[in-house]
N, C-alpha and C positions, 0 to 999 in steps of 0.2 A: 504493500500500500504506500508507505512512505518512500520506498525505494524508487518508485516511479519518478519522483521529483528529482532524483539524482541521475538515474541511468537513462531516462528518456533524453535529456539534453546531451549526455555523452553519446548516445546513439545518434542523435541528430547531427552532432559535430562530426562524427565519424562519417555519416552519409554525405554531408556537405563536402568533406575532404575527399571523398571518393570520386565525386563528379569532376569532370575536366574543368579547369579554370577558364576555358574559352567560353563558357556559357555566360549569357547575360547576367549582370550583377543582380538584377531583379529576381532571377530564379533562386539564388542563394538567400536573398532577403525574405522572400516568401517562405522558404523552408524554415528559416529561423523564426519567422512570425508564426508559422503553424505549430512549431515545437514549444515555443515559449507561451503561445496562447493556450495550448492544451495543458501546460504545466500550471498556468494561472487558474484555468477551469477546474483542474484537479484539486488545487489548494482551496478553491471555493467549496468544493465537495467536502474537503476535510473539515471545514468550518461547521458544516451540517452534522458531521459525525462527532465533533468534539464536544465534550461535556465541561462547560466552563466552571461548574461547581465542584468537580472532582479534583482531588489532590493527586499529586504524582504524575508519572508519565502515562500517556495513552498511545494506542496503536503501535505498540513496541514490536521491533523485529530483532531477531538475535541469530547470529550464525557464527560458529567458531571459525576463525581465520588463521591465525598463527598462535595456538594456545601456549606454545613454549615460550613465547615473548609476551604473553598476556594481551595480544591484540585480538579483538573480536569485532565482527561487523554487528554493531549494536546501535539501533536507532530508537528514538522515542520523541514524542511531541508533548509539549506543555504550553502553558500561557506565555511563557517567556519567548519561545521560539516561533510559535504559530504566527503572530503578527509580522514578525520580521521575515519569515518565509514568504508570506503573501506580498510584503513590500518589495522583496527581491525579485519575485517572479512578475510583479506588475511593471517594475522599472525595466526589467529585461525585455519584456514585450514592447513597451513604449520606445525603447532605444532601437529595437529591431525595426519597429514600424517607421520611426522618424529619421533613421540614419541617412536616407537620401535627401530629406528636407534640410539637413544641416551640412550639405555639401553644395559648394557653389555650382550653379547650373552650367558654367563654362567647363567644368571638370567632372570627372566621375570618381566614385569612391575606388581608390586603388586597392588591388588585392582583395576583392570582396569575399572570395571563398575563405581566406584566412580570417578575415575580420569576423564573419558571422560564426565560424567554428569557434573562435576564441570567445566570442559572446556566450555561446552555449556552454562552453567549458566553465566560464565564471558562473553561470546560473547553477551548474551541477556542484561546483565547489562550495558556493554559498549554502545551498540546500544541505549538502553533506555536513558542513561544519555546524549548522544550526540544529540539525537532527542527531548528530553523533553523540553517543552516550559512553563512548570509550575514549579515554584521554588521548591515546595515540591515534586513534581513527579521526578524532577532531583535528589533531595536528596535521595529519595527512591532507585533509580537505582544506585546512587553514592555509597551508603552503601551496596547495593547488592553484590559489588565486594569483601567486606571485608572478610566474612567468607570463600568463596571458595578459595581465595588466601591464607589465613591463613592455611587451611587444605592442600592445595598443598604444602606449605612450610614444615609443621610439619610432614606430612606423607611421602613424597617423597624426602625430603631434605637430607642434609649431616649430619655430625656428630654433629654439633652444631644447628641442625634445631629447636629444642625446644626453645632455647634462641633466635634465629633469629625470629621465628614465633611470640613469645610473644612480642618481641620489635616492630615488624612490626604492631602487633594488637594494642598495646598501642598508637603508633604514628598515625596510620591511624584512630583509633577511636577518638582520640583527634582532628584530622583534621575534622571528621564528626560533632562533637559537635560544634566546632567553626563555621562551615558552617551552621548548623541548627540554631544556635543562631542568626547569621547574617540574615538568610532568615526570621525567625520569627520577628525579630526586624524590618526588612524592611517592612513587611506586617503590622505590628502594628503601626509603626510610620508614615507611609504613608497613613494609613487609607484605604488601597485598600480592595476592597470587595473579592478579590481572590488573588492568588499568581501567576497570569499569568504574564509572562515576559513582554509582550507588554503593560500591564496595569500598571506596576510599575512606579511611578514618584518620583524619589528621589530628583530631583531638588529642590522641595519645602522644603526640610530639611535644617537645618543649616549646614554650613561648618564643624563645630565641630562634629556634629552627623554623617555626611557623613564620615568624617575621621575615627571615631571610627568604624563604620560599614565596611568601606573598609579595615581597619586593620585586622578585624576578617576574612574577605574574603581572604586577602593576606596571612595571616599566615596559615589559613586552607588549601588553595590550595598550598601554598608554602611547606608544609609538603609532600604533594603528589608528588610534581614535582621531587625531593626535591630541595629547595634552601639552600644554606649555610646561617646560621648555623643549619638549620632544617633537615639535611641530615643524621644524624648519624645511622638511621636504614637501609639506603640503602646498604652500603657495606656488612653487615651481611646478609641481606635478599637476595640480588642478588647472593652472593657467596654460601651461604648454600642451596639456592633453586636448585632444579633440572634444567637441561637446558631447558626444555619446559617451566617451571615456570618462569625462568629468562627471557626468550624471551618475555613473556606476561607482566611481571613486567616492564621491561625497554621499550619494544616496544609499549605497549598498556596502562598500568595503569598510567604511568607518564604523558601521554597525557591528561589525565582527569584533572590534575592539570593546565597545561598551557591552556587548553580549558577553564576551569572555570575562569581563570584570564581574558582572552579575553572577554568572554561572560558576566560574572557577575562583573568583576572589571572594565574593560574599558566600557562595555556596560551599566551598571547601574550607574556607578559613573564617567562619562567622565570628569567633571570639577575638582573633587578632584583627580582623577587619574593624570591629567595633572600637578597638583601641586606637586605630590610626585615622578614624573619621574626622576628628577635628583638623588634622593636617590636610586631609583630602578636601574638606570644605573650603580651606584656604586656596588650595590649588584650583578648585572649581571656580571660586570668585575671581582668581587671576585670569583664568582662561576666558571668562565672560568679559572682563574689563579690557583685557589685552586684545581679544578679538574685535570688540567694538571700536576701541581707539585706533587700531591699525586699519580697520576697514574705512573709518572716516578720512584717513590720510591718503587713500588710494585715488588715482586718476583713471585706472583701468577697471571697468565695471565688473569684469570677470575676476579680477584679483580682489576686488572689493567683496564680492560673493564668497570667494574662497576664505577670506579672513573672518567673514561672518559666521562661517561653519565652526571655526574654532570656538567662538563665544557660545553658540547654541549647543555645542556638545558639552560645554561646561555645566549647563543645566542638568544634563543627565548624570554627570558626576556629583553634583550637589544633591540631587534626589537619592542617590545611592549612599552618599555620606550621611545624610540625616537618618536613613534606615528606619523610616516609619512606614506603616502600610500604605499611607496616602502618597508619600514621597516616592516610594518605589514604583507605584502605579504610574505616577507622573513621569518618572525617569523612562519607563518603557514607552509611555505615550509619547514622550519627547523624541525618542528614537524614530518612531513612525512619522511623527509630525515633521521633524527635520528632514527626513528622507524625501517626503512628498514636496515640501516647500522648496528644498534646495534643488531637487530635480527640476522643478518648474522654473526657478530662477535661471538655472544654467541653460535650460532649453530656450527660454526667451532671449537670453543674452546670445546664444548661438544663432538664433533666427535673425536678430539685429546685426550681428557681425557678418552673416551671409549677405543680407540685403543692403546694408550700408557700407560694409567693408572696413569698419573700425569699431573699437570698443572704448575709445578715448572719450572721457567725459567733456573735455574741452572742445571736442568737435561735434558731438551729438547735441541736437536740440530740436525741439518742436516735433517730435515723432508722433505725438498724439494727434497733430493736425492731419486731417484727411488728405491734404495735399502732398503730404510726405509718402502716403501709401501704407503706413503701419499703425492705423488707429486702434485696431483690435489688439495687436500685439502690445501696444503701449498700455491699453486698458488692462489687460492681463497682467502686465508688469506691475502696474499700480496695486492690483489685488495681491499679487505675490509679495510685494514689499509690506503691505498691510498685514498679511498673515505672518510674515517673519518677524514683524514688529510686536506681534501678540495682540492685535486688535480684536475685541470680542466678536463672537460670531464665526470665528475661523479656528481650525484645529490648533494652530500655534498658541492661541490664548488658553485653550483648555489644557494643554500639557504644561505650560508654564505656571498656570494657576495652580495645578495640583501639586507641582514641585514646590512652589512658594508656600502654599498652605501646609504641606506636610513637613517642610524644613524650618519654618520660621522659629518655632519655639525651641527647637534643638540647637540651631545655629543661626541666631537672629542677624548678626553682623554680615556673614557671608550671603545670607539670603537677601538682605537689603542691598548689598552690592550687585546681586543678581537682578534686582528690580531696577537699579540704576542702569545696569547694562542693557536691560530691555528698553529703557528710555533712550539710551544711546543708539540702540538698533533703529529706533524711529528716526534719529538724527541723520544717520548716514543713508538711510533709504530715502529720506526727504531730499537729501542732497542729490542722490542718484536720480530720483524721479524728477525733481525740478530741472535738472540739466538735460536729461534725455527726453522726457515727454513734453515739457513745456518750453518756454522761451520764445522770444520774438523771432520770426522768420526774416532772414535778410533778403536783399534784392537778388541774391544769387542762390535762391533756394533750389536744393537738389530734389529730384523726383526719384524715389527708390522704387524698385519693383514691388508689386503688391503681394501680400502674403495670401496664399490660397487657403481655402477652407480645409483642404487636406493637411496643410501645414499647421493649421490651428488645432487639429484633433487632439494630439497628445497634451497640449497646454489646456484645452478645455476639459479633458478628462481629469487631469491633475487638479485643476481649479475646482471642478465639481466635487471631488473627493475631500478637498480641503474645506469647502464650505459645508458639505453634508456632515462630516466628522465634527465640525465646529458647532453645529446646531443639534446633532444627535451624538453626543460624546459617550453615552452609555454603550453604544455599539463598539467603541474602541476599548474602553476600560474593563468591560465585563469579562473579556477573554483572559485578562491578565491578573486580576486582583486576587484569585485563589492562589496562583503560583507565587506571586510576590509576597502575599501574606505568609506563606510557608517559609519563604527565605528570611523574613524578618522574625518569625517565631523561632528560628534556629539560633538566634543571637543569645548570648548569656542573659540569665535572669536579671542580673544587675543592669544590663543595658536596656532590657525591656522595661524595667521600672522607670528609667530615665526618660525614655522616648514615650512612655504612656502619657506623660504630661503634655505631650503634643498630639494626643489622640484626636482624631477628627471623624466626622461621619463617613460612612462607606462612600466610595467614589460615585456609585450610581445615585446615592442621595444628593451628593454635591452637584453632580451633573444635571439632575432634574431641575435644579434651580437656576441654571445658567441660561 
């Protein structure tokens, strides 16, 4: 059942690679659309089979693989992984559908067979990592993402793609080394017969050893998110990557980092995690403030969006630091919210770049004017900016509200800084929108190619989801609250006494009043 989400894209990638490269690019594109579309439909069916009130894993699959090394093919689904699997498959489908929209009409997508095969391999790797319940199986799928993303950057990227690709490769390889070292040490020190997540008992280890192992996990996944000061690969990779690759980097890959922290940081080291949460809340506040301030200083709208990603991932860490039921639900909601909004922003920036030929704020102006030919694109960009700034009625507000509500009494100062960061988000998006969408047209007004309805479809789909989840937040939070509550319940009794002072109504009760 769950294996379909992994092996169907692998089969699709193999079939695409089997066909001759002389075929029209559209053949490969429609093949990728068919595979990713079926994967998304399969994920929707999983939602109908998933019991949101049940604790533990559901729809488990187990097959011994390399028993002597403790590696088993073990899959499972819970409220932490289900929303992210859906996000991954949705964005993969939208990228496959829109890839030709984001290529200048004077050129064609080069090496389309390789591009769409890599796209499906990324989909398979994401599904495998999110569903894996064996530590080494997770690591296998976690590292499966590395080479496809590297190739997507260095082959289809911008003028500095080689530099950005090598930097990405070094950072993410370092992340993988740290994660592997932590997993091997966990298996060896706990004396576990295998690397099954459910069988690992780290509570028997000394606090010092747990702290060392958790540090490896934190730094390893912190690079992938990325957290400040482990973020320096992000601006280069996001900006130099093509728009489809940037959507996957920001909307999908970064979620492996936050998912890993929740699953293997909070999940495997609940006691030690609770001890370092004050420091983590400070890091979260730094990420929020740094991302916002850096975004304000940018002149390239794609680089501005890239830096905004750092700040918004800080909200996820803040929610996991507070470790209350509400803040954890908010953290997972923020992962989904960030993925949808960032994908929409990158897509619209890509459309503007293709039509106008530049991303410079000093050059763009008046795009909302119908004379320019991009009024709908500009209107959607305004909505995306509002969603990112946390305007009520959109999913960005819901996730940030849950994080702030769940975190304030536990860490009031970092939470207040997060609120300030949300205000700064509005500042840099006002700057972006004022310069790109508005402004007086000069006498030498340029007339840009109009955006077709087909080119609007991905943006309209994402905008619809952002608005729908903003007015119907219970549909998002109800899948995650049981799983996140179990993670919080695993923390030490002393910690639960502290955070109980920050107890809030159930997420669905909160959402019903929004």
